[in-house]
C-alpha positions in Angstrom: -105.5 -76.5 -157.1 -106.2 -80.0 -155.9 -106.3 -82.5 -158.7 -109.3 -84.9 -159.2 -108.2 -88.5 -159.5 -109.0 -90.3 -162.8 -111.4 -93.1 -162.2 -113.5 -95.6 -164.2 -117.1 -95.3 -163.0 -119.2 -98.5 -163.0 -122.6 -97.4 -161.6 -125.1 -100.0 -160.3 -127.9 -97.6 -159.9 -129.2 -94.6 -161.9 -127.5 -91.3 -160.8 -130.4 -88.9 -160.3 -130.0 -85.2 -159.6 -129.8 -84.4 -155.9 -131.9 -81.3 -155.3 -130.8 -81.1 -151.6 -127.4 -79.8 -152.7 -126.9 -76.3 -154.2 -123.4 -76.2 -155.6 -122.4 -73.7 -158.4 -123.0 -74.8 -162.0 -120.3 -77.0 -163.6 -118.7 -76.6 -167.0 -118.3 -80.2 -168.3 -116.0 -80.8 -171.3 -116.6 -84.0 -173.2 -113.8 -84.9 -175.6 -111.9 -87.7 -177.1 -110.5 -88.9 -180.5 -112.4 -89.0 -183.7 -114.7 -91.9 -184.0 -115.1 -92.5 -180.3 -118.8 -91.4 -180.3 -118.9 -87.9 -178.9 -121.9 -86.8 -180.9 -123.7 -90.0 -180.1 -123.1 -89.5 -176.4 -124.4 -85.9 -176.5 -127.4 -86.8 -178.5 -128.4 -89.6 -176.1 -128.0 -87.2 -173.2 -130.4 -84.8 -174.9 -132.9 -87.7 -175.5 -132.8 -88.5 -171.8 -133.6 -84.9 -170.9 -130.7 -84.4 -168.5 -131.0 -81.0 -166.8 -128.0 -79.4 -168.5 -127.3 -76.8 -171.1 -125.7 -78.1 -174.3 -123.4 -75.5 -175.8 -124.2 -74.4 -179.4 -121.2 -73.3 -181.5 -121.3 -70.1 -183.5 -120.1 -70.1 -187.1 -120.0 -67.8 -190.1 -120.6 -70.6 -192.7 -123.9 -70.7 -194.6 -126.7 -72.7 -193.1 -127.2 -76.0 -194.8 -130.6 -77.6 -195.7 -132.3 -78.9 -192.6 -130.1 -77.1 -190.1 -131.7 -74.9 -187.4 -130.3 -71.6 -186.1 -129.7 -72.0 -182.4 -129.9 -75.7 -182.5 -127.2 -77.0 -184.9 -125.2 -73.7 -184.8 -125.6 -70.0 -184.2 -125.3 -68.8 -187.8 -123.8 -65.2 -187.9 -122.0 -63.1 -190.4 -118.2 -62.9 -190.7 -118.3 -59.3 -189.5 -120.3 -60.3 -186.4 -117.9 -63.2 -185.6 -114.8 -61.0 -186.0 -116.4 -58.4 -183.7 -116.9 -61.1 -181.1 -113.2 -62.0 -181.4 -112.2 -58.3 -181.1 -114.4 -57.9 -177.9 -113.1 -61.2 -176.4 -116.6 -62.7 -176.3 -115.6 -66.1 -177.5 -114.4 -68.7 -175.0 -112.5 -70.6 -177.8 -112.5 -70.2 -181.6 -110.7 -71.5 -184.6 -110.8 -71.4 -188.4 -112.1 -74.8 -189.7 -112.1 -75.4 -193.4 -112.0 -71.6 -194.1 -115.0 -71.0 -191.8 -115.0 -69.4 -188.3 -116.2 -71.6 -185.4 -116.3 -70.6 -181.8 -118.1 -70.8 -178.4 -119.9 -67.6 -177.3 -119.2 -66.7 -173.7 -122.6 -65.1 -173.3 -124.3 -68.4 -173.9 -122.4 -69.9 -171.1 -123.0 -67.0 -168.8 -126.7 -67.2 -169.3 -126.7 -70.9 -168.6 -124.7 -70.4 -165.4 -127.0 -67.6 -164.3 -130.0 -70.0 -164.6 -128.1 -72.5 -162.4 -127.7 -75.1 -165.2 -124.6 -77.2 -165.7 -123.0 -76.7 -169.1 -122.0 -79.5 -171.5 -119.3 -78.7 -174.0 -118.4 -81.2 -176.7 -115.1 -80.4 -178.3 -112.1 -82.0 -179.8 -108.9 -82.8 -177.9 -107.0 -79.7 -179.1 -109.9 -77.4 -178.2 -110.0 -79.1 -174.7 -106.4 -78.1 -174.1 -107.3 -74.4 -174.8 -110.3 -74.6 -172.5 -108.1 -76.1 -169.8 -105.9 -73.0 -169.9 -108.9 -70.6 -169.8 -111.1 -72.5 -167.4 -108.9 -74.9 -165.3 -111.8 -75.7 -162.9 -113.9 -77.2 -165.6 -114.6 -80.9 -165.5 -112.8 -82.7 -168.3 -114.1 -86.1 -169.4 -112.2 -88.2 -172.0 -114.2 -90.7 -174.0 -112.3 -93.7 -175.2 -113.1 -96.9 -177.1 -112.4 -100.2 -175.3 -109.3 -100.7 -177.6 -107.4 -99.0 -180.3 -108.5 -101.7 -182.7 -112.1 -100.9 -181.9 -111.5 -97.2 -182.5 -109.8 -97.8 -185.8 -112.8 -100.1 -186.9 -115.2 -97.2 -186.1 -113.2 -94.7 -188.2 -113.4 -97.1 -191.1 -117.1 -97.9 -190.6 -118.0 -94.2 -190.7 -117.0 -94.1 -194.4 -116.5 -90.3 -194.1 -112.8 -90.5 -195.2 -110.8 -92.8 -197.4 -107.2 -93.4 -198.5 -104.8 -90.7 -197.2 -107.5 -88.8 -195.3 -108.4 -91.9 -193.4 -104.8 -92.7 -192.5 -104.3 -89.1 -191.4 -107.4 -89.4 -189.2 -106.2 -92.7 -187.7 -102.8 -91.2 -186.9 -104.5 -88.1 -185.3 -106.7 -90.4 -183.2 -103.6 -92.2 -181.9 -102.0 -88.9 -181.0 -105.1 -87.7 -179.2 -105.1 -90.8 -177.0 -101.8 -89.5 -175.6 -103.6 -86.5 -174.2 -105.4 -88.6 -171.6 -103.4 -87.2 -168.7 -104.9 -83.8 -169.3 -108.4 -85.0 -168.2 -110.1 -85.7 -164.9 -112.1 -88.8 -165.9 -112.1 -91.4 -168.6 -115.3 -93.1 -169.7 -115.2 -96.1 -172.0 -117.8 -95.9 -174.8 -118.1 -99.6 -175.8 -119.9 -100.8 -178.9 -123.6 -101.2 -178.2 -123.3 -99.8 -174.7 -124.1 -96.1 -175.3 -126.5 -95.8 -172.4 -124.0 -97.2 -170.0 -121.5 -94.6 -171.0 -124.1 -91.8 -170.6 -124.9 -93.2 -167.2 -121.3 -93.0 -166.1 -121.1 -89.4 -167.2 -124.3 -88.6 -165.2 -122.7 -90.2 -162.1 -119.5 -88.2 -162.6 -121.6 -85.0 -162.7 -123.5 -86.1 -159.5 -120.2 -86.9 -157.8 -118.8 -83.5 -158.7 -121.9 -81.9 -157.2 -121.0 -83.5 -153.9 -117.5 -82.1 -153.7 -116.6 -80.6 -150.3 -114.8 -77.8 -152.2 -116.9 -77.0 -155.3 -115.3 -76.1 -158.6 -115.6 -72.4 -159.3 -116.2 -71.3 -162.9 -115.7 -67.7 -164.0 -115.5 -66.2 -167.4 
């Protein structure tokens, strides 16, 4: 399989969808270390109304106040989740803090059947699993402009302190070593969220123009 070169994209114009092309849907994996801004990127893409399907993770944990079924997560029972595992209906799954979390294949199949590209936001470890299962997916690595900037963001989040924060920092450093596994790298600089989103939009548009389209099958 031909490898896609890693590039930094610096668009001068907005990358709008080209409806004259009709390539098959893409599965786009957006990943990167903790604190790099994956959630912020995905949320801004939703706000801009990009014509893609954003994957919703399934979990067996109880729904928290304010969460919406089918938006934040698909909330299902433990028995239902374990049945999905047994029937191989999860693209990737794991136990996170004693709760099941996974990506339903049917959700992706339905999106592909509608012709929509699929955005999957996942951690670096999960990306490695998806790489083995769906090697023709598009893998985009989000990075900060420097390691110091990334460490500052982890501290500013105030979600971890002490040993937990140090462990998170070390994990982030290790995750940066996984860059070679990805097709593209996008720098998410402080106060330049829209620029990073635009770069991702341009990557998607460039992938749509490939002479040999990626083929996704589940």
